[in-house]
C-alpha positions in Angstrom: 20.6 4.0 -13.6 17.0 3.5 -12.5 14.6 5.9 -14.1 10.9 6.6 -13.5 9.0 8.2 -16.4 5.5 9.5 -15.6 3.2 10.0 -18.6 3.3 7.7 -21.6 1.5 9.7 -24.2 2.9 10.4 -27.7 6.1 11.9 -26.4 6.5 10.0 -23.1 6.2 6.5 -24.7 8.9 7.4 -27.3 11.2 8.8 -24.6 10.7 5.6 -22.5 11.8 3.5 -25.5 14.8 5.6 -26.1 15.9 5.5 -22.5 15.4 1.7 -22.4 17.4 1.3 -25.6 20.2 3.4 -24.0 20.5 0.9 -21.2 18.6 2.7 -18.5 16.3 0.7 -16.2 13.0 2.3 -17.0 9.7 2.1 -15.0 6.7 4.0 -16.4 3.4 5.1 -15.0 0.4 6.6 -16.8 -2.9 7.8 -15.4 -4.7 5.6 -18.0 -2.9 2.3 -17.5 -3.9 0.8 -20.9 -1.8 3.5 -22.6 1.3 2.2 -20.9 0.7 -1.5 -21.4 2.3 -1.8 -24.8 5.6 -0.8 -23.2 5.5 -3.8 -20.9 5.9 -6.1 -23.9 9.1 -4.3 -24.7 10.8 -5.0 -21.4 9.8 -1.7 -19.7 8.2 -2.1 -16.3 4.8 -0.6 -15.8 4.0 0.6 -12.3 0.5 0.8 -10.9 1.1 4.0 -9.0 3.3 7.1 -9.0 4.8 6.0 -5.7 5.7 2.6 -7.0 7.4 4.1 -10.1 9.4 6.8 -8.2 10.5 4.8 -5.1 14.1 3.8 -5.6 14.6 5.8 -8.8 17.8 7.7 -9.5 15.9 10.1 -11.8 12.3 11.0 -12.4 10.9 12.5 -15.6 7.4 14.0 -15.9 6.0 14.2 -19.4 2.4 15.1 -18.7 -0.1 17.3 -20.6 -0.2 20.4 -18.5 0.5 22.1 -15.2 -2.6 20.7 -13.5 -1.6 17.2 -14.4 1.9 17.7 -12.9 0.6 19.4 -9.8 -1.8 16.5 -9.4 1.1 14.1 -8.8 3.7 16.4 -7.2 3.0 15.4 -3.6 3.3 11.7 -4.5 6.6 12.4 -6.3 8.2 14.4 -3.6 7.2 11.9 -0.9 8.8 9.1 -2.8 12.0 10.9 -3.9 15.3 9.5 -2.6 18.0 11.7 -1.2 20.0 11.6 -4.4 17.2 11.5 -6.9 16.9 14.3 -9.5 13.5 15.3 -11.0 13.4 16.4 -14.6 10.1 18.3 -15.3 9.8 17.9 -19.1 6.1 18.8 -19.6 5.4 22.0 -21.4 3.9 24.1 -18.6 5.1 27.6 -19.3 6.9 30.0 -16.9 4.2 30.3 -14.3 3.5 26.6 -14.5 7.0 25.5 -13.6 7.2 28.1 -10.8 4.0 26.7 -9.3 5.4 23.2 -9.5 8.7 24.3 -7.9 6.8 26.0 -5.1 4.7 22.9 -4.4 7.7 20.6 -4.7 9.2 22.6 -1.7 12.9 22.3 -2.3 12.9 19.0 -4.2 15.9 18.5 -6.5 14.1 19.8 -9.5 15.3 20.7 -13.0 13.3 22.6 -15.6 13.8 20.3 -18.6 11.4 20.6 -21.5 12.4 19.1 -24.9 12.0 20.0 -28.5 10.8 17.4 -31.0 7.9 15.2 -31.8 7.0 11.5 -31.8 9.7 10.0 -34.1 12.6 12.1 -32.6 11.5 11.0 -29.2 11.5 7.3 -30.1 14.9 7.7 -31.9 16.5 9.6 -29.0 17.0 12.6 -31.3 15.3 15.3 -29.2 16.8 18.6 -28.2 16.8 19.0 -24.4 16.4 22.4 -22.8 17.4 22.5 -19.2 17.8 25.0 -16.4 18.7 24.6 -12.8 21.6 23.9 -10.5 24.8 22.7 -12.2 25.1 19.7 -9.9 21.6 18.5 -10.8 22.3 18.9 -14.5 25.4 16.8 -14.1 23.5 14.1 -12.3 20.8 14.1 -15.1 23.3 13.8 -18.0 22.6 10.0 -18.6 18.9 10.8 -19.0 19.5 13.8 -21.2 22.0 11.9 -23.4 19.5 9.0 -23.8 16.8 11.1 -25.2 18.6 14.0 -26.9 21.3 14.6 -29.5 21.9 18.1 -28.0 21.3 19.7 -24.6 21.0 23.5 -24.3 21.5 24.8 -20.8 19.3 27.9 -20.6 20.7 29.1 -17.2 20.8 28.3 -13.5 17.2 29.3 -12.7 14.0 27.3 -12.8 11.9 28.9 -15.5 14.6 29.8 -17.9 14.3 26.5 -19.9 10.5 26.9 -20.0 10.9 30.4 -21.3 13.2 29.1 -24.1 10.7 26.3 -24.9 7.9 28.9 -25.4 10.1 30.9 -27.8 10.9 27.8 -29.7 7.3 26.6 -29.9 6.2 30.0 -31.0 8.4 29.5 -34.0 7.3 25.9 -34.6 3.6 26.7 -34.5 3.9 29.9 -36.5 5.9 28.2 -39.3 3.4 25.4 -39.4 0.5 27.9 -39.9 2.6 29.8 -42.5 3.4 26.6 -44.4 -0.3 25.8 -44.5 -1.1 29.3 -45.8 1.4 28.9 -48.7 0.4 25.4 -49.6 -3.3 26.4 -49.6 -2.6 29.5 -51.6 -0.7 27.6 -54.3 -3.3 24.9 -54.6 -6.2 27.3 -54.8 -4.4 29.2 -57.5 -4.4 26.1 -59.6 -0.8 25.0 -58.9 0.4 21.7 -57.5 1.4 22.3 -53.9 4.7 20.4 -54.5 5.7 23.4 -56.7 5.9 25.6 -53.6 8.1 23.0 -51.9 10.3 22.8 -54.9 10.6 26.5 -55.2 11.9 27.0 -51.6 14.0 23.7 -51.5 17.7 24.4 -51.4 17.4 28.1 -50.9 17.7 30.3 -47.7 13.9 30.3 -47.2 13.7 26.5 -47.0 13.0 24.6 -43.8 13.1 20.9 -43.3 10.2 21.3 -40.9 8.1 23.1 -43.5 8.9 20.4 -46.0 7.8 17.7 -43.6 4.6 19.4 -42.5 3.6 20.5 -46.1 3.9 16.9 -47.4 1.6 15.7 -44.6 -0.8 18.5 -45.5 -0.8 17.5 -49.2 -1.3 13.9 -48.3 -4.0 14.6 -45.8 -2.1 12.6 -43.3 -2.7 14.1 -39.9 -1.4 11.3 -37.7 -0.5 13.0 -34.5 3.2 13.7 -33.8 2.5 17.0 -32.1 -1.2 17.2 -31.3 -3.2 20.3 -32.4 -4.9 20.7 -29.0 -1.5 20.5 -27.4 -0.4 23.3 -29.7 -3.4 25.4 -28.7 -2.5 24.9 -25.0 1.1 26.0 -25.8 -0.2 29.0 -27.7 -2.1 30.1 -24.6 1.2 29.9 -22.5 3.2 31.7 -25.2 0.6 34.5 -25.5 0.5 35.0 -21.8 4.3 35.2 -21.6 4.4 37.6 -24.5 1.8 39.9 -23.0 3.6 40.0 -19.7 6.9 40.7 -21.4 5.5 43.5 -23.5 5.9 41.6 -26.8 3.2 42.2 -29.4 0.8 39.3 -29.9 -0.7 40.1 -33.3 1.0 37.2 -35.0 0.2 34.8 -32.1 -3.4 35.9 -32.2 -3.7 35.0 -35.9 -1.9 31.7 -35.4 -4.3 30.8 -32.5 -7.3 31.7 -34.7 -6.4 29.2 -37.4 -5.6 26.5 -34.9 -9.0 27.1 -33.2 -10.7 26.9 -36.6 -9.0 23.6 -37.3 -10.0 22.3 -33.8 -13.6 23.4 -34.5 -13.5 21.1 -37.6 -12.8 18.2 -35.4 -9.0 18.0 -35.7 -8.1 18.7 -32.0 -6.5 15.2 -31.6 -4.8 15.3 -35.0 -1.3 16.6 -35.8 -0.7 20.3 -35.9 -0.4 19.9 -39.7 -4.2 19.7 -39.6 -4.2 23.5 -39.3 -4.2 23.3 -43.1 -7.9 22.5 -43.0 -8.6 25.9 -41.6 -7.0 27.6 -44.6 -7.5 25.3 -47.6 -11.2 26.1 -48.1 -12.1 22.4 -48.2 
């Protein structure tokens, strides 16, 4: 199966490696070519244009930063799609974003296919794929989904349903990261080792492997990006918009956004979301 992956940032590069390791014939493209070049040394073809990457592909995956970035290449993608190609739109663009992309794609064989996970799960092929769209397209996309994910959750037959589920999941991820930072900061400022908080919840019903992972990064001051803080802020905008339109209260989201903004103001926008700790620690 020949695959084109557009966007080789933190997630896209990892996904390309997982796909290549699974035996797919992968060609990648990135707006900034230098960011894709390391993949060339791993046997992954790097195309110099969207058209070159997409032409002849059985499947196309877009993993770009936002709706604008996807819309910016949509015309090139649709012009180069073959009659049996399936397009998996995996960027986190929200409900309105995927609808705008679908409208511009004008009937292209499109799946709404965001993923859950960060850098290491992407590279290991251990993501969770969320997908919605026609059953026949989902079936055609199975080799791609199985290459990058240990589980695929079908959200429904309509474009937008998978993106809605992604917003609900990211609301939890971003909120629990901020809540973890709050508890670690509180413990340390009260004169306790932060590890005591982790030990107290470990093994009990309140424990979370994600909280353990992010708390240890916070305590170590290691904010190497797996899920970028500015990307989290972008997602919080999408989540808040969807919540407001659905009549869901946004008080919690507003608080989470405030601490993420404070961390970005301290210069941590390109760091991992664990850097939200800096907005709460008092350092």
